[in-house]
N, C-alpha and C positions, 0 to 999 in steps of 0.2 A: 446472475450478475457477472459483468465482465471485470476481471481484475488484471491490471497491468503492473508488473514488477519492474523496478529499475535496478534490482539486485538479484543475485542468484538465490533462489528458494526452491526447495524440493516440492515440485508440483503435486506429488502424491499425498501431501499433507492436506490438500484442499478437498472438500466434498465435491461430488460429481455435479452438483447444481451450479457450480462456479466455472466459468471459462477463464483460464489463467494463460496470459501471454506475457512474454518478456519483451521489454521495450526494444532491445537490440535485435530481436528476431523478426521484427515486422509485426504490424498490428492489423487486425481485421475490422475492429470497431473501437470506438472511444471507451474510456474506462468509467465505470461506476466507482471503483475503488483503486487507489494507487498504493503500492507498497514500496517504500524506499528505505535506505539505510543512510548512515552518516556520509558514506562515500558517494552517494548518488543524489544528494539533496540539490546540488547546483544544477546538475543535468536535468532533474525533474523541473526545477524552477524555470529553466530555459525552454522546456518543451511542453509544459502543462496545458497551454492553450490548444495545442495540436492534438494531444492524446486524451484529454479529459472531457467528459460530458459537462454540460453547464452546471449540473448539480453532481458533485462527486465527494468522496471521502478520502482523505490522506491518512495512511497508517505508517508510522515510523517503527522500524525494527531497531531496537537499541541493544548495545552490549553492556553498557554501564551508565552510571549517573552523569558522567561527562557528556555522553551522547544526548541525553535528555536536555541538558543545559544548552547544548548547541542547537537543538531542534526547536526549543520553545519560542524563538523569534521568527519562526517560519509559518506559524498558524496551523500546525499539524492537528488533525482531529483526534487521533488515537495513537497509542503507543503499545508495543508488545516487546518484551525482552526476547532476544534471540534464543535464549535457553527455554522459553515457554512457547516457542513457535508451534509445537505439536497441538496447542490449544487455539490455533488461529481461527478455526471455524466458529467457535463460541464468540470470539471478538467480532468476526464478520457479521454474524447474526445480530449482535448487539448494535453495531454501527448501522446496519441496514434498517433496523427498527427505529433508531434514534435520529438518523440523518436523512435517509433515503425514502421514507414512506410518508 
């Protein structure tokens, strides 16, 4: 799966089966999964038609409850707390099964 992040994330957290690219570094293909945070939601909204495949999943990385409240109006598919980011591969496997297959 191709993952595009709109925020800084340690790429070593992702399994080797995933190709991870950062939006600002240039993209080689469209995204299956987008990872955003509260600071990048508007940039994602402005660019999603250019960077996302027709069927994609959006994952929001949140720091606290206020971030969740802000995201809920944007149709985000899944959330992960920044403090739980080390478990991102489990979430990716779940959204792949639930949304992308």
